[in-house]
Backbone as ProteinMPNN parsed JSONL, in Angstrom:
{"seq_chain_A": "MKETIHTDILKKTDTIVKADARHTFDTVATALGAEEHNPLVVVGTVEKMENVGEIVKRESLDITPNLVIKEFTGQGLAEAYIDSVTYGYVADFMEEFVRIDMLLVSEFDYVVREADETVQRGLLRLFEGLVRNNRQVVFTMTQEPETYEALVLPALAELVSSGAFVVVK", "coords_chain_A": {"N_chain_A": [[26.724, 8.121, -15.316], [25.934, 10.38, -17.827], [25.331, 13.046, -17.528], [24.536, 15.08, -14.846], [21.779, 16.479, -13.426], [20.949, 18.927, -11.22], [18.22, 19.895, -9.386], [15.439, 21.79, -8.165], [12.638, 20.908, -8.221], [10.392, 20.368, -6.803], [7.735, 21.68, -4.992], [6.705, 22.804, -1.749], [4.216, 21.741, -1.523], [4.395, 19.349, -2.735], [4.163, 19.242, -5.483], [5.105, 19.428, -8.908], [6.456, 22.311, -10.357], [5.145, 23.256, -13.289], [6.502, 24.551, -15.465], [9.136, 24.421, -14.561], [9.47, 21.644, -14.39], [9.16, 20.795, -17.057], [11.239, 22.251, -18.156], [13.398, 21.067, -16.8], [13.318, 18.358, -17.739], [13.498, 18.851, -20.487], [16.009, 20.047, -20.484], [17.565, 17.885, -19.697], [17.122, 16.173, -21.893], [18.171, 17.762, -23.978], [20.795, 18.078, -23.16], [21.74, 15.503, -23.198], [20.952, 14.311, -25.549], [18.293, 13.042, -27.458], [17.995, 10.275, -27.37], [19.431, 9.453, -25.177], [18.421, 9.921, -22.652], [17.155, 7.897, -21.505], [17.339, 5.164, -19.54], [15.642, 7.347, -17.191], [16.779, 8.512, -14.222], [15.683, 9.427, -11.127], [16.632, 10.931, -8.184], [16.271, 11.468, -4.725], [15.449, 12.68, -1.412], [13.724, 10.517, 0.943], [11.267, 11.693, 1.636], [10.874, 13.479, -0.492], [10.802, 11.767, -2.655], [8.579, 10.284, -2.17], [6.217, 11.094, -3.482], [6.992, 11.536, -6.057], [6.828, 9.854, -8.249], [4.097, 9.885, -8.92], [3.951, 12.517, -9.64], [5.647, 12.714, -11.834], [4.226, 11.041, -13.561], [1.788, 12.447, -13.772], [2.67, 14.866, -14.97], [3.728, 13.847, -17.353], [1.418, 12.786, -18.54], [0.055, 15.132, -18.892], [1.491, 16.376, -20.866], [1.414, 14.43, -22.943], [-1.458, 13.146, -23.4], [-2.546, 10.57, -24.034], [-0.724, 8.684, -23.28], [0.539, 5.518, -22.373], [1.067, 4.252, -19.329], [2.84, 2.165, -17.148], [3.002, 1.299, -13.818], [5.076, 0.439, -11.06], [6.216, -0.456, -7.781], [9.591, -0.948, -6.765], [9.836, -3.296, -5.257], [7.331, -4.499, -5.825], [7.566, -4.946, -8.615], [9.743, -6.746, -8.683], [8.613, -8.856, -7.216], [6.449, -9.53, -8.884], [7.769, -10.441, -11.133], [9.175, -12.665, -10.042], [6.951, -14.268, -9.312], [5.971, -14.767, -11.882], [7.974, -16.379, -12.931], [7.942, -18.514, -11.084], [5.376, -19.572, -11.419], [5.254, -20.122, -14.117], [4.662, -18.226, -16.206], [6.292, -16.345, -17.61], [6.563, -15.347, -20.222], [4.013, -14.223, -20.629], [4.097, -12.272, -18.636], [6.172, -10.622, -19.594], [4.975, -9.85, -21.995], [3.052, -8.049, -21.168], [4.327, -5.619, -21.168], [4.746, -4.804, -23.736], [2.846, -3.125, -24.853], [3.111, -0.644, -23.641], [4.027, 2.823, -23.091], [5.595, 4.024, -21.191], [7.517, 2.942, -18.423], [7.318, 3.176, -15.035], [9.166, 3.01, -12.229], [8.994, 3.148, -8.964], [10.836, 3.543, -5.893], [13.123, 2.11, -6.698], [15.397, 1.388, -5.503], [14.995, -0.956, -4.04], [15.173, -3.065, -5.926], [17.916, -3.079, -6.571], [19.038, -3.371, -4.106], [17.817, -5.511, -2.684], [16.83, -7.555, -4.418], [17.701, -10.715, -5.859], [20.393, -12.058, -7.943], [19.325, -13.48, -10.12], [16.726, -12.42, -10.42], [17.465, -9.757, -10.902], [18.754, -10.108, -13.381], [16.609, -10.993, -15.01], [14.895, -8.694, -14.864], [16.623, -6.858, -15.971], [16.696, -7.661, -18.635], [14.086, -7.027, -19.35], [14.123, -4.175, -18.982], [16.116, -3.453, -20.828], [14.917, -4.219, -23.228], [12.722, -2.48, -23.254], [13.999, 0.043, -23.41], [15.473, -0.277, -25.776], [13.324, -0.365, -27.569], [12.432, 2.148, -27.576], [10.822, 2.904, -25.405], [10.009, 4.783, -22.605], [11.755, 4.639, -19.578], [11.574, 5.134, -16.206], [13.177, 5.509, -13.164], [12.81, 5.915, -9.714], [14.71, 6.783, -6.894], [16.117, 6.646, -3.563], [18.693, 6.744, -2.826], [21.815, 7.4, -4.313], [22.805, 5.665, -7.291], [25.477, 4.609, -7.329], [26.005, 3.982, -4.705], [25.135, 1.438, -4.332], [26.729, -0.23, -5.806], [28.222, -2.618, -5.158], [26.18, -4.439, -4.753], [24.653, -4.742, -7.014], [23.96, -6.21, -10.176], [26.472, -5.978, -12.591], [25.807, -5.389, -15.346], [23.227, -4.336, -15.063], [23.726, -2.105, -13.496], [25.251, -0.665, -15.33], [23.297, -0.151, -17.31], [21.488, 1.461, -15.843], [23.156, 3.608, -15.274], [23.53, 4.643, -17.8], [21.682, 6.461, -18.604], [19.947, 9.531, -17.891], [20.467, 11.506, -15.005], [18.77, 12.813, -12.4], [18.85, 14.915, -9.677], [16.856, 15.64, -7.057], [16.629, 18.289, -5.026]], "CA_chain_A": [[25.767, 9.063, -15.848], [26.608, 11.316, -18.692], [25.076, 14.381, -17.075], [23.714, 15.125, -13.601], [21.014, 17.753, -13.327], [20.479, 19.209, -9.869], [17.046, 20.726, -9.587], [14.502, 21.88, -7.044], [11.404, 20.95, -8.951], [9.262, 20.089, -5.948], [7.323, 22.696, -4.022], [6.341, 22.216, -0.413], [2.933, 21.034, -1.715], [4.712, 18.14, -3.458], [3.798, 19.301, -6.913], [6.134, 19.998, -9.756], [6.113, 23.54, -11.022], [5.124, 22.729, -14.62], [7.554, 25.125, -16.276], [10.409, 23.855, -14.09], [9.531, 20.214, -14.772], [9.414, 20.696, -18.519], [12.611, 22.75, -18.364], [14.286, 20.076, -16.319], [13.349, 17.221, -18.663], [14.052, 19.358, -21.73], [17.447, 20.192, -20.28], [18.128, 16.544, -19.759], [17.055, 15.696, -23.272], [19.086, 18.532, -24.768], [22.145, 17.829, -22.753], [22.167, 14.102, -23.422], [20.493, 13.817, -26.814], [16.97, 12.461, -27.247], [18.035, 8.832, -27.065], [20.249, 9.111, -24.023], [17.816, 10.191, -21.357], [16.368, 6.733, -21.199], [16.391, 5.494, -18.5], [15.755, 8.565, -16.401], [16.909, 8.137, -12.78], [15.399, 10.581, -10.263], [17.068, 10.613, -6.837], [16.056, 12.508, -3.726], [15.194, 12.156, -0.069], [12.531, 9.702, 1.071], [10.136, 12.608, 1.659], [10.645, 14.062, -1.846], [10.55, 10.66, -3.582], [7.333, 9.666, -1.83], [5.169, 11.369, -4.463], [7.594, 11.988, -7.309], [6.266, 9.001, -9.322], [2.792, 10.443, -9.298], [4.189, 13.811, -10.242], [6.172, 12.456, -13.179], [3.105, 10.503, -14.297], [0.825, 13.557, -14.053], [3.283, 15.77, -15.931], [3.844, 13.138, -18.631], [0.09, 12.744, -19.147], [-0.28, 16.5, -19.263], [2.177, 16.652, -22.167], [0.943, 13.456, -23.909], [-2.608, 12.613, -22.67], [-2.854, 9.171, -24.3], [0.458, 7.893, -22.909], [0.211, 4.31, -21.613], [2.112, 4.164, -18.287], [2.729, 1.072, -16.193], [3.712, 1.694, -12.592], [5.385, -0.579, -10.048], [7.302, -0.207, -6.835], [10.707, -1.86, -7.055], [9.469, -4.566, -4.666], [6.192, -5.025, -6.55], [8.05, -5.428, -9.894], [10.531, -7.95, -8.407], [7.716, -9.964, -6.806], [5.683, -9.944, -10.052], [8.693, -11.233, -11.955], [9.362, -13.936, -9.337], [5.722, -15.019, -9.499], [5.864, -15.248, -13.31], [8.903, -17.512, -13.066], [7.456, -19.604, -10.24], [4.123, -20.176, -11.956], [5.467, -20.43, -15.527], [4.09, -17.331, -17.184], [7.23, -15.285, -17.865], [6.213, -14.753, -21.516], [2.822, -13.353, -20.401], [4.596, -11.128, -17.857], [6.901, -9.734, -20.508], [4.031, -9.328, -22.987], [2.345, -6.894, -20.593], [5.105, -4.406, -21.357], [4.85, -4.483, -25.142], [1.908, -2.083, -25.202], [3.255, 0.59, -22.818], [4.977, 3.877, -23.508], [6.512, 4.364, -20.081], [7.541, 2.137, -17.183], [7.705, 4.021, -13.882], [9.456, 2.155, -11.108], [9.335, 3.887, -7.744], [11.627, 2.783, -4.92], [13.984, 1.203, -7.446], [16.429, 0.962, -4.563], [14.67, -2.327, -3.647], [15.674, -4.0, -6.928], [19.36, -3.185, -6.51], [19.429, -3.7, -2.734], [17.224, -6.737, -2.147], [16.611, -8.623, -5.436], [18.899, -11.556, -6.13], [20.981, -11.939, -9.29], [18.387, -14.034, -11.133], [15.694, -11.411, -10.6], [18.043, -8.612, -11.57], [18.983, -10.473, -14.76], [15.291, -10.989, -15.704], [14.461, -7.365, -15.006], [17.559, -6.214, -16.888], [16.235, -7.973, -20.022], [12.904, -6.21, -19.537], [14.507, -2.766, -19.137], [16.858, -3.318, -22.078], [13.967, -4.321, -24.295], [11.949, -1.223, -23.291], [14.886, 1.098, -23.908], [15.749, -0.56, -27.229], [12.121, -0.078, -28.343], [12.1, 3.586, -27.349], [9.839, 3.119, -24.335], [10.722, 5.52, -21.539], [11.929, 3.989, -18.285], [11.873, 6.095, -15.116], [13.401, 4.925, -11.836], [13.041, 6.853, -8.594], [15.593, 6.171, -5.837], [16.431, 7.496, -2.413], [20.158, 6.818, -2.722], [22.469, 7.418, -5.613], [23.092, 4.295, -7.771], [26.822, 4.081, -6.989], [26.039, 3.455, -3.305], [24.756, 0.063, -4.387], [27.515, -0.922, -6.791], [28.587, -3.926, -4.721], [25.048, -5.313, -4.657], [23.89, -4.817, -8.24], [24.519, -6.861, -11.336], [27.175, -4.958, -13.342], [25.091, -4.932, -16.549], [22.124, -3.514, -14.626], [24.338, -0.815, -13.079], [25.61, 0.011, -16.546], [22.042, 0.344, -17.931], [21.004, 2.56, -15.04], [24.073, 4.726, -15.429], [23.614, 5.096, -19.215], [20.671, 7.486, -18.81], [20.066, 10.826, -17.231], [20.442, 11.448, -13.555], [18.238, 14.084, -11.876], [18.853, 14.935, -8.25], [15.869, 16.577, -6.571], [17.143, 18.823, -3.785]], "C_chain_A": [[26.527, 10.064, -16.709], [26.439, 12.756, -18.196], [24.216, 14.283, -15.814], [23.071, 16.455, -13.549], [20.567, 17.865, -11.9], [19.288, 20.21, -10.005], [16.232, 20.777, -8.275], [13.133, 21.993, -7.642], [10.172, 20.655, -8.07], [8.975, 21.291, -5.054], [7.005, 22.014, -2.717], [5.024, 21.44, -0.534], [3.139, 19.689, -2.479], [4.164, 18.098, -4.89], [4.974, 19.876, -7.7], [5.608, 21.309, -10.348], [6.211, 23.181, -12.531], [6.263, 23.277, -15.489], [8.899, 24.523, -15.891], [10.553, 22.4, -14.517], [9.866, 20.109, -16.243], [10.813, 21.2, -18.813], [13.607, 21.72, -17.912], [14.473, 18.905, -17.306], [13.86, 17.622, -20.047], [15.553, 19.542, -21.607], [18.158, 18.876, -20.352], [18.217, 16.055, -21.195], [18.066, 16.45, -24.165], [20.522, 18.219, -24.482], [22.652, 16.427, -23.17], [21.742, 13.607, -24.794], [19.226, 13.017, -26.569], [17.03, 10.97, -26.895], [18.643, 8.547, -25.693], [19.708, 9.499, -22.65], [16.863, 9.045, -20.935], [17.364, 5.635, -20.775], [16.682, 6.845, -17.83], [15.739, 8.138, -14.942], [16.719, 9.381, -11.986], [15.708, 10.173, -8.816], [16.767, 11.766, -5.917], [15.765, 11.854, -2.353], [13.891, 11.318, -0.11], [11.254, 10.558, 0.944], [9.849, 13.123, 0.211], [10.263, 12.941, -2.812], [9.164, 10.005, -3.368], [6.304, 9.888, -2.927], [5.712, 11.663, -5.834], [7.097, 11.139, -8.534], [4.992, 9.509, -9.827], [2.985, 11.789, -10.025], [4.718, 13.639, -11.655], [5.034, 11.896, -14.08], [2.134, 11.615, -14.72], [1.399, 14.488, -15.112], [3.377, 15.133, -17.303], [2.482, 13.08, -19.344], [-0.423, 14.111, -19.54], [0.292, 16.859, -20.633], [1.65, 15.735, -23.248], [-0.23, 12.698, -23.223], [-2.873, 11.101, -22.876], [-1.69, 8.237, -24.017], [0.018, 6.704, -22.049], [1.369, 4.085, -20.622], [1.828, 2.992, -17.376], [3.591, 1.429, -15.009], [3.905, 0.472, -11.676], [6.223, 0.053, -8.988], [8.406, -1.21, -7.204], [10.356, -3.284, -6.488], [8.337, -5.254, -5.422], [6.646, -5.638, -7.919], [8.879, -6.735, -9.693], [9.631, -9.139, -8.06], [6.878, -10.423, -8.006], [6.516, -10.797, -10.97], [8.897, -12.621, -11.324], [8.131, -14.846, -9.487], [5.563, -15.581, -10.902], [6.804, -16.401, -13.551], [8.381, -18.72, -12.282], [6.275, -20.339, -10.883], [4.137, -20.372, -13.484], [4.767, -19.51, -16.537], [4.996, -16.11, -17.457], [6.876, -14.592, -19.155], [4.99, -13.824, -21.382], [3.215, -12.091, -19.614], [5.29, -10.116, -18.8], [5.994, -9.101, -21.531], [3.258, -8.101, -22.474], [3.038, -5.545, -20.972], [5.229, -3.989, -22.801], [4.006, -3.282, -25.542], [2.053, -0.754, -24.409], [4.176, 1.569, -23.501], [5.971, 4.216, -22.472], [6.351, 3.366, -18.94], [8.071, 3.044, -16.092], [7.903, 3.09, -12.693], [9.908, 2.999, -9.915], [10.094, 3.006, -6.773], [12.477, 1.701, -5.605], [15.132, 0.697, -6.621], [16.25, -0.536, -4.197], [15.312, -3.322, -4.626], [17.18, -4.149, -6.794], [19.873, -3.601, -5.139], [19.002, -5.099, -2.345], [17.055, -7.89, -3.179], [17.871, -9.421, -5.684], [19.285, -11.468, -7.628], [20.003, -12.401, -10.371], [17.271, -13.029, -11.422], [16.265, -10.188, -11.322], [18.32, -8.889, -13.046], [17.667, -10.416, -15.59], [14.822, -9.566, -15.927], [15.334, -6.563, -15.945], [17.08, -6.44, -18.348], [14.995, -7.148, -20.348], [13.268, -4.755, -19.829], [15.21, -2.522, -20.466], [15.88, -3.326, -23.29], [13.132, -3.017, -24.39], [12.799, -0.084, -23.863], [15.167, 0.928, -25.399], [14.547, -0.222, -28.1], [11.584, 1.298, -28.073], [10.965, 3.796, -26.406], [10.565, 3.732, -23.161], [10.677, 4.711, -20.25], [12.336, 5.044, -17.284], [12.029, 5.331, -13.808], [13.483, 6.072, -10.819], [13.763, 6.115, -7.51], [15.796, 7.161, -4.732], [17.918, 7.591, -2.133], [20.72, 6.743, -4.121], [22.91, 6.015, -6.003], [24.46, 3.779, -7.323], [26.917, 3.585, -5.551], [25.658, 1.999, -3.255], [25.62, -0.803, -5.275], [27.94, -2.336, -6.418], [27.445, -4.935, -4.787], [24.348, -5.586, -6.008], [24.706, -5.542, -9.29], [25.187, -5.802, -12.169], [26.435, -4.482, -14.591], [23.919, -4.072, -16.197], [22.627, -2.103, -14.201], [24.731, 0.002, -14.319], [24.384, 0.598, -17.263], [21.546, 1.56, -17.191], [21.86, 3.799, -15.245], [24.147, 5.323, -16.853], [22.606, 6.231, -19.486], [20.987, 8.764, -18.155], [19.805, 10.688, -15.761], [19.948, 12.797, -13.014], [18.174, 13.961, -10.365], [17.861, 16.049, -7.819], [16.294, 17.01, -5.195], [15.995, 19.0, -2.787]], "O_chain_A": [[27.613, 10.524, -16.355], [27.313, 13.594, -18.422], [23.281, 13.485, -15.749], [23.751, 17.478, -13.621], [19.868, 16.981, -11.403], [19.399, 21.235, -10.676], [16.349, 19.906, -7.413], [12.516, 23.056, -7.585], [9.04, 20.692, -8.554], [9.884, 21.845, -4.435], [7.037, 20.788, -2.612], [4.756, 20.563, 0.287], [2.175, 19.001, -2.815], [3.766, 17.053, -5.404], [5.731, 20.707, -7.199], [4.458, 21.393, -10.781], [7.299, 22.831, -12.989], [6.921, 22.503, -16.185], [9.701, 24.161, -16.751], [11.623, 21.974, -14.951], [10.788, 19.384, -16.616], [11.509, 20.621, -19.648], [14.605, 21.511, -18.602], [15.59, 18.521, -17.654], [14.56, 16.852, -20.705], [16.292, 19.222, -22.538], [19.212, 18.749, -20.976], [19.262, 15.585, -21.646], [18.731, 15.842, -25.003], [21.357, 18.104, -25.379], [23.834, 16.228, -23.45], [22.167, 12.516, -25.175], [19.116, 12.364, -25.531], [16.163, 10.478, -26.172], [18.384, 7.492, -25.114], [20.404, 9.427, -21.637], [15.934, 9.216, -20.146], [18.171, 5.214, -21.604], [17.785, 7.387, -17.897], [14.801, 7.484, -14.484], [17.497, 10.323, -12.129], [15.14, 9.216, -8.29], [16.98, 12.923, -6.279], [15.836, 10.635, -2.195], [13.096, 11.402, -1.045], [10.307, 10.196, 0.245], [8.696, 13.176, -0.216], [9.459, 13.171, -3.715], [8.651, 9.291, -4.23], [5.579, 8.956, -3.275], [4.936, 12.018, -6.721], [6.974, 11.634, -9.654], [4.783, 9.576, -11.038], [2.224, 12.12, -10.934], [4.289, 14.339, -12.572], [4.931, 12.275, -15.246], [1.724, 11.696, -15.878], [0.698, 14.862, -16.052], [3.133, 15.794, -18.312], [2.384, 13.287, -20.554], [-1.257, 14.226, -20.438], [-0.34, 17.545, -21.436], [1.446, 16.185, -24.376], [0.008, 11.706, -22.535], [-3.375, 10.438, -21.969], [-1.689, 7.099, -24.485], [-0.772, 6.859, -21.118], [2.492, 3.773, -21.02], [0.71, 2.835, -16.885], [4.752, 1.811, -15.156], [3.032, -0.386, -11.544], [6.903, 1.04, -9.269], [8.149, -2.203, -7.885], [10.555, -4.302, -7.151], [8.383, -6.466, -5.637], [6.169, -6.701, -8.316], [8.721, -7.696, -10.446], [9.838, -10.259, -8.527], [6.618, -11.62, -8.128], [6.023, -11.777, -11.529], [8.798, -13.635, -12.014], [8.261, -16.04, -9.754], [5.093, -16.702, -11.095], [6.473, -17.319, -14.303], [8.39, -19.838, -12.798], [6.208, -21.568, -10.879], [3.12, -20.75, -14.065], [4.332, -19.963, -17.596], [4.512, -14.98, -17.526], [6.882, -13.362, -19.205], [4.967, -12.747, -21.977], [2.728, -10.995, -19.89], [5.004, -8.919, -18.776], [6.197, -7.947, -21.91], [2.864, -7.233, -23.253], [2.393, -4.501, -21.072], [5.769, -2.919, -23.082], [4.371, -2.518, -26.436], [1.206, 0.133, -24.514], [4.984, 1.213, -24.359], [7.08, 4.65, -22.786], [5.245, 2.996, -18.547], [9.154, 3.614, -16.22], [6.96, 2.465, -12.208], [11.035, 3.491, -9.864], [9.976, 1.783, -6.857], [12.54, 0.555, -5.16], [15.774, -0.293, -6.97], [17.227, -1.273, -4.066], [15.922, -4.304, -4.204], [17.683, -5.268, -6.897], [20.984, -4.115, -5.008], [19.782, -5.815, -1.718], [17.135, -9.063, -2.814], [18.973, -8.873, -5.715], [18.574, -10.874, -8.439], [19.882, -11.765, -11.418], [16.921, -12.824, -12.584], [15.638, -9.647, -12.233], [18.141, -8.002, -13.88], [17.629, -9.875, -16.695], [14.395, -9.225, -17.03], [14.842, -5.678, -16.644], [17.07, -5.518, -19.163], [14.852, -6.633, -21.457], [12.786, -4.17, -20.8], [14.95, -1.53, -21.147], [16.02, -2.541, -24.228], [12.875, -2.523, -25.488], [12.332, 0.666, -24.72], [15.101, 1.884, -26.172], [14.719, 0.168, -29.255], [10.411, 1.579, -28.317], [10.204, 4.752, -26.556], [11.626, 3.25, -22.764], [9.634, 4.162, -19.896], [13.316, 5.762, -17.482], [11.131, 4.599, -13.393], [14.156, 7.075, -11.057], [13.468, 4.953, -7.233], [15.665, 8.369, -4.927], [18.36, 8.402, -1.318], [20.155, 6.093, -5.0], [23.345, 5.247, -5.145], [24.579, 2.606, -6.969], [27.835, 2.834, -5.223], [25.841, 1.363, -2.217], [25.309, -1.975, -5.491], [28.014, -3.19, -7.301], [27.685, -6.14, -4.867], [23.562, -6.525, -6.132], [25.936, -5.504, -9.305], [24.552, -4.787, -12.457], [26.433, -3.285, -14.875], [23.608, -3.145, -16.943], [22.018, -1.081, -14.518], [24.558, 1.221, -14.344], [24.438, 1.721, -17.763], [21.216, 2.575, -17.803], [21.341, 4.908, -15.374], [24.753, 6.374, -17.066], [22.696, 6.888, -20.523], [22.147, 9.072, -17.882], [19.014, 9.85, -15.329], [20.634, 13.809, -13.155], [17.546, 13.05, -9.825], [18.017, 17.218, -8.171], [16.323, 16.193, -4.274], [16.218, 19.445, -1.662]]}, "name": "protein", "num_of_chains": 1, "seq": "MKETIHTDILKKTDTIVKADARHTFDTVATALGAEEHNPLVVVGTVEKMENVGEIVKRESLDITPNLVIKEFTGQGLAEAYIDSVTYGYVADFMEEFVRIDMLLVSEFDYVVREADETVQRGLLRLFEGLVRNNRQVVFTMTQEPETYEALVLPALAELVSSGAFVVVK"}
């Protein structure tokens, strides 16, 4: 990660304080340059990460109301990809992502912890395509990416670590 931002953007009510959220993401964008905060990796405790995907989505839609966001859990995304391979509709699966502005993957830990190399390679191509086409990718995790280095495909680890890293205290 080029920059790690430590923040306390969650209140006890599990909502982001709007000014803090915008400040956090603006800080990330400023520190890393507009291109380099993609993907955005948000890491925190299980309790904090439980609702952070919804919070990121709500805040993003508040800033850009017509944003097209596709959401998956890490397990759901891995299973959807496996099904597309199994039943022969990988092209249709990938086509779903052409029209989106943001991919939000909660519990991304599952992809790096449980998904096999073939699934990681397929999802890596998806993530690379989104980033290359300036579509925002957001991963939420409960453990820092380096804790999974032995389990993850090196190219996927490199992609994840190329973006911004926000630690929610």
